[in-house]
N, C-alpha and C positions, 0 to 999 in steps of 0.2 A: 504494500500500500504506500502511495506517495504521501509523505508527511511535510514536505517543503519543496517549493519551486522558486528558483532564483533566475532572474533575467538581467543580463548586462548588455547594454547597447543593442538590444534586440527589437527590431521594428520600432514601435513608438515608445519603448521603455528605455530610459537611460540606465536606471537601476531599480529593480523591484524584487521584493521577496514576499511570497505568499505562504504563510504557515497553513497547512491543511489538516483539518481535524479528522478527516477520514470520511468514508461513505460518500454522500452526494454533496457536490459543491455547486451553488448557483451563482453565476457571474452575471450581474445585471448592470445596465447603464446605457447611456444614449448611443446612437449610431456613431461609429468612428472613435469610440472611447478606448478601444484596444482589447475588447473581449475575445474576438477571434484570434488575435495575436497570441493570447495565452493558450488557446487550444492548439494553435500551430506549434508553439513551443513544445507542448506535451507530445504532439504527434511526431516530433523529431526523435523521440526515443524508440525508433524503429528504423530499419533500413529504408532508404528512399528519400524523397523530397518533402514528405509531410503532406498535410491536408490541402495545402494550396498548390503543391507541385512547383514551388518556387526554387530558383537557384540560390546557392549559398550567398553570393554577393547581394542579392535582393533583400536578404533578411537583416542586414546590418542597418542600424539607425543612421539617419541622415539629418543634419541640420540644414536650414535653408542656405543654398549656395554651395553645399558640398556635392561634388561630382559623383562620389561613390559611397557605398555603405561602410560603416566602421567595422573594426574587429568586434565580434559579438560572441556571446556564450550563453548557454542555457544549462542549468544544473538542477538536479532533483535528488532528494533523499528518500530512499525506500526503507520502510521499517517492517519487519515481520517478527515472529516470536523468537528468532535467533539473533537478531541484531540489525545493523544498518548497512545499506549498500548505497554508494554515491555514484550517480550517473552524470555524465557531462558531455556536451557536444558544442561545437562552434568552429570558428576559423581563427588561425593564428596570424593572418595578415589581411589587411583591408583588400577586398576584391578577390580573395582566394576562392577558387572555384570548387574546392573540395573541403568539406567539413571533416573534422576529426572527432573521434569518440573516445571517451575515457570512462573506465569503470574502476571505482575505488582508486583513482589517480593514475591508473595504468592505461596506456594507449591500447585500444582494442579494435577489432574489426566490427563494422556496424551490425553484422549479423548476430554478434554476441548480445546485443541489446535485447533480443527476443528470449534470452535466457532469464530475463528479469521482468519485462513488461510486454504486453501484447495490445497496443492501442488499436481501437476500432472506432471509426468516426462516421458521422453523417453531417453533411453541410447543405445549405439551401440550394447549391448547384445540383444536388442529387434529387431535388423535388420532381424533376422531369427526366429522371434517369432512363426510364424505359422508352421515352420518345426522343431522347437525345441521340447524339452520334454513337454509332456502334463502338468506336474506339474507346469512348468514355465508359461504356458498360463493361467492356473487356478489362479495362484497367481497374475498375472498381472490383470486379470479380477476382482478378488476379491478386489484388491486395487481400481479399478475404482468404484466398487459398494459402498465400504464404504466411499469413498470421499463424496458421497451424502447421505449415510445412515450409520452414525457412529455405530449404533447398530449391523450392519453386522460384524464388526470386533470382537465384543464381542462374537457373535454367532459362528464364525469360530474358535476363540481361545478356547471356551468351548468345541466345537466338537473335535478339535485336541487334547486337553488335555485328554478327555475321551477316545479317540481312542488309545492314547499311553498307558493309564492305562489298557484298555481292552486287547491290544496285549501283554502287559507284563504278565497279568494273563494267557492268552492262551499259551504263549511260556513257562512259568513256568510249566504249566500243561503238555506240551509236553515233558518236561524233568523229569517227574515223580512226580511232585507236583500238585495234582488235583486242577483245578481252581474252586473257589467257585461259584456255579451257581447263587446263590442269588446276589452276588456282580456283576457278569456278567449281570444279569437282570437289576440291578440298573444302571450300566454304559450304557447299551443299551437303557434304558429309556432316559437317558440324551443325548445320541447320537441322538435318534429320535427327541427329542425336538429341540436341537440346529441345527441338520441337516435340519429339516423342515424349520426353520427360515432362514437358509442360502440359501436353495433352492428357497424359495419364494422371497427373496431379489434379488437373481441372475436373476430369471425369470423376475421380474419387471424391473430391471435395463436394461436387454437386450432389452425389448420393448422400453424403453425411449431412449436408445442409438441408436437403429435402426431408430427410428423416427428422431432423431437429424441428423443422417447420411443422411437420405432421404431428409430432409429439406434443407441440404446444396446444393442439386441440382448439376448442372453441374459445378464442380470446377476442378482445375488442378490435384487434388489428386483423385485416384481411389476410388470408393465406394465398400463397402463390404456388403454382406448379411450374417448376423451373426446367429449363432445357438449355442445351448448348448446340449451336450450329457449328459446322466445321467437319471436314472429312476425318482429320486426325482424332478429334474428340469422339466422333461417331465410332471409329474403329476401337478406341479405348473402351467405350461403353459396351461394345459388343464382345469384349474380352480379348482383343488382339494384344500381342505383346509389344515391347519396345522396339524390337528389331523390325517387325512387320510395319509398324507405324513409321519408323525412321525411313525405311525403304520407300514407302508410299510418298513421304514428304520429298525425299531426294528425287524420285521419278517425276513428281509434279513440278518441282523447281526446274529440273532439266528441260521439261517440255515447255515451260513458260518463259524461257530465256528471251526469245525474240519478242514476245508480247510485252514483257516487262521492260525491255530496253526501249521499245517504241513508246510505251505509256509513261516511262520515267518513274514508275512506282511498281512495287511488288504486288501482283494480283493473285497470288496463290500462297497458301501456307497458314499455319495456326494463328498468325497475327490477324487473319481475316475472320476468325471465329467470333461468335456473338453469344451473349447471354439473353435468353428469352424468358418471359414470365407470363403466365395466364392467371388472371384474377379468378380464383376458383369459384367463389360464390356467384359471380356474374357471368362466368364462363366466356370471358372475352380477353383479348390481349391487354396486358397492363399498359401498353403504349396508348390505348384509347381512353384511359382513365384521366380524371382531373389531377391537378397538382396535389390536392389533398389525398386522393386515393393512391397516387404513386408514392407520396411521402409515407403513408401508412404501410404500404407494401414494403418499402425500403426499410422502415423501422422494424417491421416484423422479421425481415431477413437479417438485419443486424442483431436483433435479440436472439434469433436462432444461432447466429454465429457466436455470440457470447456463450450460449449454452454449449455449443460445440467445443469451445475453448476451455470450458470449466474444468476439464480433467487434465489440462496442461500444467506443467510445473510453474510457468510464469503466469501471473495473474493478468486477465484482460482488464483494461480500463476503457470506459465508454466516453467519447467526446461528441457532444451533440450541440451543433451551432444553430441557434434560433429554433430550438426543438419545438416550442409551442406553435410556431407559425403553421397555418393550414390545418391544425388539429382542432376538432371541436372539444368542448369541455370534458365530455366523457372519455374520449381517447387520450386527452392530455393527462387526466387523473389516472387512467389505466397505465400510461407510460411510466408515471412516477411510481405506481405500485409495483410494476414489473421490475423496475430498477432495484427497488428495495427488496423484493422477493428473491431476486437473483444474487443479492449480497454484493452488488457491484460497487466499485469506486467509479463515480461518474462526475463529469464536469459539464454543466449545461449553461448555455448563454441565452439571454433575452433582453430586450430593451426595457420591459416593465417587470418589476419584481412581483406585481400582483398576479401575473400569469403563473407564478410558482407557489401561490398561497397554500395549496395542499401539502407542500413540503415544509411549511413552517414547523419548527420543532423537530424535523427529521433530517434537515440538511443545513450546511453552512452557507450563509448568504454573504456575498462579497460585492460591494459596490465598486464599479470600475469607472473612473472618470479622470480626464486630464493626465493620463499616464500614471495615475496613482491607484492603489488598492486599499479599500477600507473594509475590514472584516466586521460585520455587524453582529451585535449581541443577540 
């Protein structure tokens, strides 16, 4: 459980420390006060770019007239029955593209953060997740996958790097510089291996997430029937092994070389897969639902993810930005009850404290304003 969060020259905060009492924390204040910045800081205790998908230089605080962001740091103290763990991340030089991670003062690989925390978040940008661009849904789903399976992040990163290198070779060839077929073969071999690992992890995660949704039963949030489109994921769901899936990806990549070169983008592969959802009660695609319905479906999916992570050694923490938005009073109260029933540590933001009244006496309320934090009694 996080018991303290400290920010130094991060986003709008010159210096701030938030002592955390545990359980649910409500961060309320006007728009632009820095509430989401706090959630973003917490989301950095996981591999990747955090809930905004920002680069490290973008996170440094800037005074008017400064060209670039400052050196910044985020630190958290975790406490359990056996003692404290100190996590930290930030950059060592202004404008540095890569952030470093430290655990108890020792430099560590970002993947090690998942040994201690498993942040899961929902933001207003996900309110139209199922009618948004396919790439946004796949990215959302991949983050759910690697919260339970850290190896998935490495497989996706390897795949994406090889995909960029292959496309560069192909487009160079389209401009009159012939692509080396042996190098393309090598890249497509790598794409097959990494793509197969990613597809198998996605298919496995889909099964466990669907089971967690089904086990939640008759809850105030609508249930979704999930699916994955994509040849590789379909093969994985049908029981194909890694070698067969990798071979299919390699063959498909080889066949699509000319088409990809002409299009200037990769038109085949697991990066083209998609997450689908059917609103079970209404028997219609989630994409056809309102923002409120889509938000409720996403929240149910995230709560199912939390249940799925409950048997992991590292505790999940829930980050919900503007959680009450588009939720009616019944579902808002149900969300708060679900968080408490799951025994979660959760950080919730909203402009009006009144939206969180059902949590009075059950949560820590913090007013966020002008780059300052005030813990309310």
